[in-house]
PDBQT receptor file of N, H, CA, C and O in Angstrom, charges set to zero:
ATOM      1  N   MET A   1     -24.290 -15.020   5.800  1.00  0.00    +0.000 N 
ATOM      2  CA  MET A   1     -23.189 -15.311   4.894  1.00  0.00    +0.000 C 
ATOM      3  C   MET A   1     -22.514 -14.020   4.425  1.00  0.00    +0.000 C 
ATOM      4  O   MET A   1     -21.287 -13.943   4.367  1.00  0.00    +0.000 OA
ATOM      5  N   GLU A   2     -23.316 -13.009   4.091  1.00  0.00    +0.000 N 
ATOM      6  H   GLU A   2     -24.313 -13.071   4.138  1.00  0.00    +0.000 HD
ATOM      7  CA  GLU A   2     -22.744 -11.743   3.614  1.00  0.00    +0.000 C 
ATOM      8  C   GLU A   2     -21.906 -11.068   4.687  1.00  0.00    +0.000 C 
ATOM      9  O   GLU A   2     -20.832 -10.534   4.408  1.00  0.00    +0.000 OA
ATOM     10  N   SER A   3     -22.407 -11.098   5.918  1.00  0.00    +0.000 N 
ATOM     11  H   SER A   3     -23.279 -11.533   6.144  1.00  0.00    +0.000 HD
ATOM     12  CA  SER A   3     -21.653 -10.442   6.994  1.00  0.00    +0.000 C 
ATOM     13  C   SER A   3     -20.324 -11.160   7.239  1.00  0.00    +0.000 C 
ATOM     14  O   SER A   3     -19.319 -10.518   7.546  1.00  0.00    +0.000 OA
ATOM     15  N   ALA A   4     -20.316 -12.471   7.106  1.00  0.00    +0.000 N 
ATOM     16  H   ALA A   4     -21.132 -12.993   6.857  1.00  0.00    +0.000 HD
ATOM     17  CA  ALA A   4     -19.073 -13.223   7.286  1.00  0.00    +0.000 C 
ATOM     18  C   ALA A   4     -18.068 -12.851   6.199  1.00  0.00    +0.000 C 
ATOM     19  O   ALA A   4     -16.876 -12.712   6.473  1.00  0.00    +0.000 OA
ATOM     20  N   LEU A   5     -18.543 -12.692   4.987  1.00  0.00    +0.000 N 
ATOM     21  H   LEU A   5     -19.511 -12.805   4.765  1.00  0.00    +0.000 HD
ATOM     22  CA  LEU A   5     -17.670 -12.302   3.877  1.00  0.00    +0.000 C 
ATOM     23  C   LEU A   5     -17.111 -10.899   4.101  1.00  0.00    +0.000 C 
ATOM     24  O   LEU A   5     -15.931 -10.645   3.859  1.00  0.00    +0.000 OA
ATOM     25  N   ARG A   6     -17.970  -9.991   4.566  1.00  0.00    +0.000 N 
ATOM     26  H   ARG A   6     -18.928 -10.197   4.763  1.00  0.00    +0.000 HD
ATOM     27  CA  ARG A   6     -17.510  -8.627   4.860  1.00  0.00    +0.000 C 
ATOM     28  C   ARG A   6     -16.455  -8.634   5.952  1.00  0.00    +0.000 C 
ATOM     29  O   ARG A   6     -15.450  -7.929   5.851  1.00  0.00    +0.000 OA
ATOM     30  N   ARG A   7     -16.677  -9.435   7.009  1.00  0.00    +0.000 N 
ATOM     31  H   ARG A   7     -17.492 -10.007   7.092  1.00  0.00    +0.000 HD
ATOM     32  CA  ARG A   7     -15.704  -9.526   8.101  1.00  0.00    +0.000 C 
ATOM     33  C   ARG A   7     -14.373 -10.080   7.591  1.00  0.00    +0.000 C 
ATOM     34  O   ARG A   7     -13.301  -9.598   7.958  1.00  0.00    +0.000 OA
ATOM     35  N   PHE A   8     -14.467 -11.108   6.734  1.00  0.00    +0.000 N 
ATOM     36  H   PHE A   8     -15.338 -11.499   6.436  1.00  0.00    +0.000 HD
ATOM     37  CA  PHE A   8     -13.255 -11.708   6.178  1.00  0.00    +0.000 C 
ATOM     38  C   PHE A   8     -12.476 -10.687   5.352  1.00  0.00    +0.000 C 
ATOM     39  O   PHE A   8     -11.258 -10.571   5.492  1.00  0.00    +0.000 OA
ATOM     40  N   LYS A   9     -13.177  -9.947   4.491  1.00  0.00    +0.000 N 
ATOM     41  H   LYS A   9     -14.166 -10.041   4.377  1.00  0.00    +0.000 HD
ATOM     42  CA  LYS A   9     -12.518  -8.937   3.657  1.00  0.00    +0.000 C 
ATOM     43  C   LYS A   9     -11.851  -7.873   4.522  1.00  0.00    +0.000 C 
ATOM     44  O   LYS A   9     -10.737  -7.442   4.226  1.00  0.00    +0.000 OA
ATOM     45  N   ARG A  10     -12.520  -7.450   5.580  1.00  0.00    +0.000 N 
ATOM     46  H   ARG A  10     -13.426  -7.800   5.821  1.00  0.00    +0.000 HD
ATOM     47  CA  ARG A  10     -11.971  -6.435   6.471  1.00  0.00    +0.000 C 
ATOM     48  C   ARG A  10     -10.702  -6.959   7.160  1.00  0.00    +0.000 C 
ATOM     49  O   ARG A  10      -9.708  -6.242   7.269  1.00  0.00    +0.000 OA
ATOM     50  N   LYS A  11     -10.748  -8.205   7.617  1.00  0.00    +0.000 N 
ATOM     51  H   LYS A  11     -11.556  -8.788   7.528  1.00  0.00    +0.000 HD
ATOM     52  CA  LYS A  11      -9.580  -8.797   8.276  1.00  0.00    +0.000 C 
ATOM     53  C   LYS A  11      -8.396  -8.877   7.313  1.00  0.00    +0.000 C 
ATOM     54  O   LYS A  11      -7.263  -8.578   7.689  1.00  0.00    +0.000 OA
ATOM     55  N   VAL A  12      -8.661  -9.279   6.080  1.00  0.00    +0.000 N 
ATOM     56  H   VAL A  12      -9.582  -9.522   5.774  1.00  0.00    +0.000 HD
ATOM     57  CA  VAL A  12      -7.611  -9.387   5.072  1.00  0.00    +0.000 C 
ATOM     58  C   VAL A  12      -7.003  -8.016   4.805  1.00  0.00    +0.000 C 
ATOM     59  O   VAL A  12      -5.783  -7.888   4.703  1.00  0.00    +0.000 OA
ATOM     60  N   GLN A  13      -7.839  -6.995   4.690  1.00  0.00    +0.000 N 
ATOM     61  H   GLN A  13      -8.830  -7.098   4.773  1.00  0.00    +0.000 HD
ATOM     62  CA  GLN A  13      -7.334  -5.639   4.449  1.00  0.00    +0.000 C 
ATOM     63  C   GLN A  13      -6.491  -5.157   5.615  1.00  0.00    +0.000 C 
ATOM     64  O   GLN A  13      -5.424  -4.578   5.410  1.00  0.00    +0.000 OA
ATOM     65  N   GLN A  14      -6.952  -5.385   6.829  1.00  0.00    +0.000 N 
ATOM     66  H   GLN A  14      -7.819  -5.855   6.996  1.00  0.00    +0.000 HD
ATOM     67  CA  GLN A  14      -6.226  -4.922   8.007  1.00  0.00    +0.000 C 
ATOM     68  C   GLN A  14      -4.877  -5.612   8.130  1.00  0.00    +0.000 C 
ATOM     69  O   GLN A  14      -3.913  -5.007   8.599  1.00  0.00    +0.000 OA
ATOM     70  N   ALA A  15      -4.798  -6.860   7.719  1.00  0.00    +0.000 N 
ATOM     71  H   ALA A  15      -5.581  -7.352   7.338  1.00  0.00    +0.000 HD
ATOM     72  CA  ALA A  15      -3.556  -7.613   7.831  1.00  0.00    +0.000 C 
ATOM     73  C   ALA A  15      -2.608  -7.329   6.668  1.00  0.00    +0.000 C 
ATOM     74  O   ALA A  15      -1.488  -7.839   6.654  1.00  0.00    +0.000 OA
ATOM     75  N   ASP A  16      -3.031  -6.534   5.701  1.00  0.00    +0.000 N 
ATOM     76  H   ASP A  16      -3.941  -6.120   5.712  1.00  0.00    +0.000 HD
ATOM     77  CA  ASP A  16      -2.222  -6.201   4.518  1.00  0.00    +0.000 C 
ATOM     78  C   ASP A  16      -1.765  -7.439   3.763  1.00  0.00    +0.000 C 
ATOM     79  O   ASP A  16      -0.670  -7.458   3.201  1.00  0.00    +0.000 OA
ATOM     80  N   ILE A  17      -2.587  -8.455   3.749  1.00  0.00    +0.000 N 
ATOM     81  H   ILE A  17      -3.476  -8.439   4.206  1.00  0.00    +0.000 HD
ATOM     82  CA  ILE A  17      -2.237  -9.706   3.074  1.00  0.00    +0.000 C 
ATOM     83  C   ILE A  17      -2.116  -9.482   1.572  1.00  0.00    +0.000 C 
ATOM     84  O   ILE A  17      -1.168  -9.962   0.950  1.00  0.00    +0.000 OA
ATOM     85  N   ILE A  18      -3.063  -8.761   0.985  1.00  0.00    +0.000 N 
ATOM     86  H   ILE A  18      -3.833  -8.371   1.490  1.00  0.00    +0.000 HD
ATOM     87  CA  ILE A  18      -3.056  -8.519  -0.457  1.00  0.00    +0.000 C 
ATOM     88  C   ILE A  18      -1.793  -7.756  -0.865  1.00  0.00    +0.000 C 
ATOM     89  O   ILE A  18      -1.141  -8.100  -1.851  1.00  0.00    +0.000 OA
ATOM     90  N   LYS A  19      -1.456  -6.717  -0.097  1.00  0.00    +0.000 N 
ATOM     91  H   LYS A  19      -1.985  -6.437   0.704  1.00  0.00    +0.000 HD
ATOM     92  CA  LYS A  19      -0.280  -5.919  -0.398  1.00  0.00    +0.000 C 
ATOM     93  C   LYS A  19       0.981  -6.783  -0.333  1.00  0.00    +0.000 C 
ATOM     94  O   LYS A  19       1.880  -6.646  -1.163  1.00  0.00    +0.000 OA
ATOM     95  N   GLU A  20       1.037  -7.665   0.653  1.00  0.00    +0.000 N 
ATOM     96  H   GLU A  20       0.307  -7.776   1.327  1.00  0.00    +0.000 HD
ATOM     97  CA  GLU A  20       2.189  -8.542   0.814  1.00  0.00    +0.000 C 
ATOM     98  C   GLU A  20       2.314  -9.509  -0.367  1.00  0.00    +0.000 C 
ATOM     99  O   GLU A  20       3.418  -9.747  -0.857  1.00  0.00    +0.000 OA
ATOM    100  N   ILE A  21       1.199 -10.060  -0.819  1.00  0.00    +0.000 N 
ATOM    101  H   ILE A  21       0.303  -9.866  -0.421  1.00  0.00    +0.000 HD
ATOM    102  CA  ILE A  21       1.207 -10.985  -1.956  1.00  0.00    +0.000 C 
ATOM    103  C   ILE A  21       1.686 -10.268  -3.214  1.00  0.00    +0.000 C 
ATOM    104  O   ILE A  21       2.504 -10.802  -3.963  1.00  0.00    +0.000 OA
ATOM    105  N   LYS A  22       1.180  -9.063  -3.446  1.00  0.00    +0.000 N 
ATOM    106  H   LYS A  22       0.515  -8.629  -2.838  1.00  0.00    +0.000 HD
ATOM    107  CA  LYS A  22       1.590  -8.304  -4.631  1.00  0.00    +0.000 C 
ATOM    108  C   LYS A  22       3.081  -7.982  -4.581  1.00  0.00    +0.000 C 
ATOM    109  O   LYS A  22       3.768  -8.011  -5.602  1.00  0.00    +0.000 OA
ATOM    110  N   LYS A  23       3.568  -7.676  -3.380  1.00  0.00    +0.000 N 
ATOM    111  H   LYS A  23       3.010  -7.653  -2.551  1.00  0.00    +0.000 HD
ATOM    112  CA  LYS A  23       4.974  -7.331  -3.218  1.00  0.00    +0.000 C 
ATOM    113  C   LYS A  23       5.881  -8.511  -3.583  1.00  0.00    +0.000 C 
ATOM    114  O   LYS A  23       6.961  -8.314  -4.141  1.00  0.00    +0.000 OA
ATOM    115  N   HIS A  24       5.453  -9.717  -3.273  1.00  0.00    +0.000 N 
ATOM    116  H   HIS A  24       4.576  -9.877  -2.820  1.00  0.00    +0.000 HD
ATOM    117  CA  HIS A  24       6.278 -10.898  -3.519  1.00  0.00    +0.000 C 
ATOM    118  C   HIS A  24       5.961 -11.595  -4.838  1.00  0.00    +0.000 C 
ATOM    119  O   HIS A  24       6.558 -12.626  -5.144  1.00  0.00    +0.000 OA
ATOM    120  N   SER A  25       5.034 -11.053  -5.626  1.00  0.00    +0.000 N 
ATOM    121  H   SER A  25       4.548 -10.215  -5.378  1.00  0.00    +0.000 HD
ATOM    122  CA  SER A  25       4.633 -11.731  -6.851  1.00  0.00    +0.000 C 
ATOM    123  C   SER A  25       5.660 -11.576  -7.971  1.00  0.00    +0.000 C 
ATOM    124  O   SER A  25       5.638 -12.345  -8.932  1.00  0.00    +0.000 OA
ATOM    125  N   PHE A  26       6.555 -10.600  -7.867  1.00  0.00    +0.000 N 
ATOM    126  H   PHE A  26       6.573  -9.974  -7.087  1.00  0.00    +0.000 HD
ATOM    127  CA  PHE A  26       7.607 -10.440  -8.876  1.00  0.00    +0.000 C 
ATOM    128  C   PHE A  26       8.836  -9.861  -8.204  1.00  0.00    +0.000 C 
ATOM    129  O   PHE A  26       8.748  -9.237  -7.147  1.00  0.00    +0.000 OA
ATOM    130  N   TYR A  27       9.987 -10.075  -8.833  1.00  0.00    +0.000 N 
ATOM    131  H   TYR A  27      10.059 -10.581  -9.692  1.00  0.00    +0.000 HD
ATOM    132  CA  TYR A  27      11.256  -9.616  -8.254  1.00  0.00    +0.000 C 
ATOM    133  C   TYR A  27      11.552  -8.185  -8.675  1.00  0.00    +0.000 C 
ATOM    134  O   TYR A  27      11.429  -7.830  -9.847  1.00  0.00    +0.000 OA
ATOM    135  N   MET A  28      11.938  -7.384  -7.717  1.00  0.00    +0.000 N 
ATOM    136  H   MET A  28      12.038  -7.673  -6.765  1.00  0.00    +0.000 HD
ATOM    137  CA  MET A  28      12.385  -6.022  -8.001  1.00  0.00    +0.000 C 
ATOM    138  C   MET A  28      13.844  -5.918  -7.594  1.00  0.00    +0.000 C 
ATOM    139  O   MET A  28      14.243  -6.365  -6.519  1.00  0.00    +0.000 OA
ATOM    140  N   LYS A  29      14.629  -5.319  -8.476  1.00  0.00    +0.000 N 
ATOM    141  H   LYS A  29      14.305  -4.956  -9.350  1.00  0.00    +0.000 HD
ATOM    142  CA  LYS A  29      16.030  -5.111  -8.137  1.00  0.00    +0.000 C 
ATOM    143  C   LYS A  29      16.097  -4.138  -6.968  1.00  0.00    +0.000 C 
ATOM    144  O   LYS A  29      15.217  -3.290  -6.820  1.00  0.00    +0.000 OA
ATOM    145  N   PRO A  30      17.138  -4.248  -6.132  1.00  0.00    +0.000 N 
ATOM    146  CA  PRO A  30      17.252  -3.342  -4.973  1.00  0.00    +0.000 C 
ATOM    147  C   PRO A  30      17.171  -1.870  -5.344  1.00  0.00    +0.000 C 
ATOM    148  O   PRO A  30      16.544  -1.092  -4.626  1.00  0.00    +0.000 OA
ATOM    149  N   GLY A  31      17.795  -1.468  -6.456  1.00  0.00    +0.000 N 
ATOM    150  H   GLY A  31      18.305  -2.100  -7.040  1.00  0.00    +0.000 HD
ATOM    151  CA  GLY A  31      17.744  -0.069  -6.886  1.00  0.00    +0.000 C 
ATOM    152  C   GLY A  31      16.335   0.345  -7.271  1.00  0.00    +0.000 C 
ATOM    153  O   GLY A  31      15.888   1.447  -6.952  1.00  0.00    +0.000 OA
ATOM    154  N   GLU A  32      15.634  -0.559  -7.967  1.00  0.00    +0.000 N 
ATOM    155  H   GLU A  32      15.996  -1.454  -8.227  1.00  0.00    +0.000 HD
ATOM    156  CA  GLU A  32      14.239  -0.291  -8.347  1.00  0.00    +0.000 C 
ATOM    157  C   GLU A  32      13.371  -0.127  -7.115  1.00  0.00    +0.000 C 
ATOM    158  O   GLU A  32      12.543   0.780  -7.033  1.00  0.00    +0.000 OA
ATOM    159  N   ARG A  33      13.576  -1.020  -6.158  1.00  0.00    +0.000 N 
ATOM    160  H   ARG A  33      14.248  -1.757  -6.225  1.00  0.00    +0.000 HD
ATOM    161  CA  ARG A  33      12.780  -0.975  -4.924  1.00  0.00    +0.000 C 
ATOM    162  C   ARG A  33      13.001   0.351  -4.194  1.00  0.00    +0.000 C 
ATOM    163  O   ARG A  33      12.057   0.961  -3.692  1.00  0.00    +0.000 OA
ATOM    164  N   ARG A  34      14.269   0.788  -4.144  1.00  0.00    +0.000 N 
ATOM    165  H   ARG A  34      15.036   0.292  -4.551  1.00  0.00    +0.000 HD
ATOM    166  CA  ARG A  34      14.599   2.050  -3.474  1.00  0.00    +0.000 C 
ATOM    167  C   ARG A  34      13.931   3.223  -4.186  1.00  0.00    +0.000 C 
ATOM    168  O   ARG A  34      13.363   4.105  -3.542  1.00  0.00    +0.000 OA
ATOM    169  N   ARG A  35      14.002   3.230  -5.539  1.00  0.00    +0.000 N 
ATOM    170  H   ARG A  35      14.464   2.513  -6.062  1.00  0.00    +0.000 HD
ATOM    171  CA  ARG A  35      13.379   4.323  -6.293  1.00  0.00    +0.000 C 
ATOM    172  C   ARG A  35      11.869   4.341  -6.100  1.00  0.00    +0.000 C 
ATOM    173  O   ARG A  35      11.269   5.410  -5.981  1.00  0.00    +0.000 OA
ATOM    174  N   ALA A  36      11.256   3.170  -6.069  1.00  0.00    +0.000 N 
ATOM    175  H   ALA A  36      11.743   2.302  -6.165  1.00  0.00    +0.000 HD
ATOM    176  CA  ALA A  36       9.803   3.098  -5.866  1.00  0.00    +0.000 C 
ATOM    177  C   ALA A  36       9.439   3.616  -4.478  1.00  0.00    +0.000 C 
ATOM    178  O   ALA A  36       8.448   4.326  -4.307  1.00  0.00    +0.000 OA
ATOM    179  N   LYS A  37      10.246   3.254  -3.499  1.00  0.00    +0.000 N 
ATOM    180  H   LYS A  37      11.051   2.678  -3.638  1.00  0.00    +0.000 HD
ATOM    181  CA  LYS A  37      10.001   3.698  -2.125  1.00  0.00    +0.000 C 
ATOM    182  C   LYS A  37      10.131   5.220  -2.014  1.00  0.00    +0.000 C 
ATOM    183  O   LYS A  37       9.320   5.876  -1.360  1.00  0.00    +0.000 OA
ATOM    184  N   GLU A  38      11.165   5.771  -2.662  1.00  0.00    +0.000 N 
ATOM    185  H   GLU A  38      11.824   5.238  -3.193  1.00  0.00    +0.000 HD
ATOM    186  CA  GLU A  38      11.360   7.225  -2.647  1.00  0.00    +0.000 C 
ATOM    187  C   GLU A  38      10.222   7.942  -3.359  1.00  0.00    +0.000 C 
ATOM    188  O   GLU A  38       9.764   8.990  -2.904  1.00  0.00    +0.000 OA
ATOM    189  N   ALA A  39       9.766   7.382  -4.476  1.00  0.00    +0.000 N 
ATOM    190  H   ALA A  39      10.139   6.530  -4.846  1.00  0.00    +0.000 HD
ATOM    191  CA  ALA A  39       8.660   7.984  -5.225  1.00  0.00    +0.000 C 
ATOM    192  C   ALA A  39       7.393   7.999  -4.370  1.00  0.00    +0.000 C 
ATOM    193  O   ALA A  39       6.654   8.984  -4.360  1.00  0.00    +0.000 OA
ATOM    194  N   LEU A  40       7.149   6.911  -3.660  1.00  0.00    +0.000 N 
ATOM    195  H   LEU A  40       7.749   6.111  -3.668  1.00  0.00    +0.000 HD
ATOM    196  CA  LEU A  40       5.983   6.837  -2.785  1.00  0.00    +0.000 C 
ATOM    197  C   LEU A  40       6.088   7.871  -1.663  1.00  0.00    +0.000 C 
ATOM    198  O   LEU A  40       5.099   8.499  -1.286  1.00  0.00    +0.000 OA
ATOM    199  N   SER A  41       7.292   8.035  -1.142  1.00  0.00    +0.000 N 
ATOM    200  H   SER A  41       8.095   7.524  -1.449  1.00  0.00    +0.000 HD
ATOM    201  CA  SER A  41       7.523   9.020  -0.091  1.00  0.00    +0.000 C 
ATOM    202  C   SER A  41       7.230  10.439  -0.603  1.00  0.00    +0.000 C 
ATOM    203  O   SER A  41       6.578  11.234   0.073  1.00  0.00    +0.000 OA
ATOM    204  N   ARG A  42       7.729  10.737  -1.818  1.00  0.00    +0.000 N 
ATOM    205  H   ARG A  42       8.259  10.091  -2.368  1.00  0.00    +0.000 HD
ATOM    206  CA  ARG A  42       7.463  12.066  -2.402  1.00  0.00    +0.000 C 
ATOM    207  C   ARG A  42       5.969  12.279  -2.616  1.00  0.00    +0.000 C 
ATOM    208  O   ARG A  42       5.448  13.369  -2.379  1.00  0.00    +0.000 OA
ATOM    209  N   LYS A  43       5.289  11.236  -3.062  1.00  0.00    +0.000 N 
ATOM    210  H   LYS A  43       5.712  10.350  -3.255  1.00  0.00    +0.000 HD
ATOM    211  CA  LYS A  43       3.845  11.324  -3.308  1.00  0.00    +0.000 C 
ATOM    212  C   LYS A  43       3.100  11.632  -2.003  1.00  0.00    +0.000 C 
ATOM    213  O   LYS A  43       2.215  12.487  -1.964  1.00  0.00    +0.000 OA
ATOM    214  N   ARG A  44       3.478  10.920  -0.939  1.00  0.00    +0.000 N 
ATOM    215  H   ARG A  44       4.197  10.226  -0.970  1.00  0.00    +0.000 HD
ATOM    216  CA  ARG A  44       2.844  11.157   0.366  1.00  0.00    +0.000 C 
ATOM    217  C   ARG A  44       3.092  12.582   0.850  1.00  0.00    +0.000 C 
ATOM    218  O   ARG A  44       2.195  13.239   1.378  1.00  0.00    +0.000 OA
ATOM    219  N   LEU A  45       4.333  13.052   0.660  1.00  0.00    +0.000 N 
ATOM    220  H   LEU A  45       5.063  12.519   0.232  1.00  0.00    +0.000 HD
ATOM    221  CA  LEU A  45       4.693  14.399   1.096  1.00  0.00    +0.000 C 
ATOM    222  C   LEU A  45       3.873  15.444   0.348  1.00  0.00    +0.000 C 
ATOM    223  O   LEU A  45       3.367  16.389   0.953  1.00  0.00    +0.000 OA
ATOM    224  N   ARG A  46       3.742  15.274  -0.986  1.00  0.00    +0.000 N 
ATOM    225  H   ARG A  46       4.153  14.506  -1.477  1.00  0.00    +0.000 HD
ATOM    226  CA  ARG A  46       2.925  16.216  -1.779  1.00  0.00    +0.000 C 
ATOM    227  C   ARG A  46       1.480  16.223  -1.306  1.00  0.00    +0.000 C 
ATOM    228  O   ARG A  46       0.855  17.278  -1.192  1.00  0.00    +0.000 OA
ATOM    229  N   LYS A  47       0.959  15.035  -1.034  1.00  0.00    +0.000 N 
ATOM    230  H   LYS A  47       1.467  14.179  -1.127  1.00  0.00    +0.000 HD
ATOM    231  CA  LYS A  47      -0.424  14.913  -0.577  1.00  0.00    +0.000 C 
ATOM    232  C   LYS A  47      -0.601  15.621   0.774  1.00  0.00    +0.000 C 
ATOM    233  O   LYS A  47      -1.595  16.311   0.998  1.00  0.00    +0.000 OA
ATOM    234  N   LYS A  48       0.371  15.441   1.662  1.00  0.00    +0.000 N 
ATOM    235  H   LYS A  48       1.179  14.880   1.480  1.00  0.00    +0.000 HD
ATOM    236  CA  LYS A  48       0.322  16.074   2.983  1.00  0.00    +0.000 C 
ATOM    237  C   LYS A  48       0.365  17.595   2.852  1.00  0.00    +0.000 C 
ATOM    238  O   LYS A  48      -0.380  18.306   3.526  1.00  0.00    +0.000 OA
ATOM    239  N   MET A  49       1.249  18.087   1.974  1.00  0.00    +0.000 N 
ATOM    240  H   MET A  49       1.855  17.509   1.427  1.00  0.00    +0.000 HD
ATOM    241  CA  MET A  49       1.372  19.530   1.781  1.00  0.00    +0.000 C 
ATOM    242  C   MET A  49       0.075  20.119   1.209  1.00  0.00    +0.000 C 
ATOM    243  O   MET A  49      -0.354  21.208   1.591  1.00  0.00    +0.000 OA
ATOM    244  N   ARG A  50      -0.534  19.369   0.286  1.00  0.00    +0.000 N 
ATOM    245  H   ARG A  50      -0.185  18.484  -0.025  1.00  0.00    +0.000 HD
ATOM    246  CA  ARG A  50      -1.791  19.825  -0.319  1.00  0.00    +0.000 C 
ATOM    247  C   ARG A  50      -2.888  19.950   0.745  1.00  0.00    +0.000 C 
ATOM    248  O   ARG A  50      -3.667  20.902   0.744  1.00  0.00    +0.000 OA
ATOM    249  N   ARG A  51      -2.930  18.974   1.647  1.00  0.00    +0.000 N 
ATOM    250  H   ARG A  51      -2.296  18.200   1.648  1.00  0.00    +0.000 HD
ATOM    251  CA  ARG A  51      -3.956  19.002   2.710  1.00  0.00    +0.000 C 
ATOM    252  C   ARG A  51      -3.757  20.173   3.648  1.00  0.00    +0.000 C 
ATOM    253  O   ARG A  51      -4.722  20.797   4.090  1.00  0.00    +0.000 OA
ATOM    254  N   GLU A  52      -2.475  20.480   3.960  1.00  0.00    +0.000 N 
ATOM    255  H   GLU A  52      -1.690  19.973   3.601  1.00  0.00    +0.000 HD
ATOM    256  CA  GLU A  52      -2.192  21.569   4.885  1.00  0.00    +0.000 C 
ATOM    257  C   GLU A  52      -2.527  22.923   4.291  1.00  0.00    +0.000 C 
ATOM    258  O   GLU A  52      -2.886  23.838   5.033  1.00  0.00    +0.000 OA
ATOM    259  N   GLN A  53      -2.422  23.084   2.973  1.00  0.00    +0.000 N 
ATOM    260  H   GLN A  53      -2.130  22.341   2.371  1.00  0.00    +0.000 HD
ATOM    261  CA  GLN A  53      -2.706  24.354   2.331  1.00  0.00    +0.000 C 
ATOM    262  C   GLN A  53      -4.197  24.693   2.342  1.00  0.00    +0.000 C 
ATOM    263  O   GLN A  53      -4.576  25.860   2.439  1.00  0.00    +0.000 OA
ATOM    264  N   SER A  54      -5.038  23.663   2.241  1.00  0.00    +0.000 N 
ATOM    265  H   SER A  54      -4.730  22.715   2.161  1.00  0.00    +0.000 HD
ATOM    266  CA  SER A  54      -6.476  23.950   2.192  1.00  0.00    +0.000 C 
ATOM    267  C   SER A  54      -7.140  23.986   3.535  1.00  0.00    +0.000 C 
ATOM    268  O   SER A  54      -8.346  24.218   3.622  1.00  0.00    +0.000 OA
TER     269      SER A  54
């Protein structure tokens, strides 16, 4: 039973089902969505730069 639950959780994570549900759980204005996307992009870029420095 435990292994089946672990497999199910892994499948759900790989399919990004949770992320999709959260994305559709509330309405974001187009401008808000764009700003959030840009902020995420900047965050990823900073993280990448930090990794390259060390």
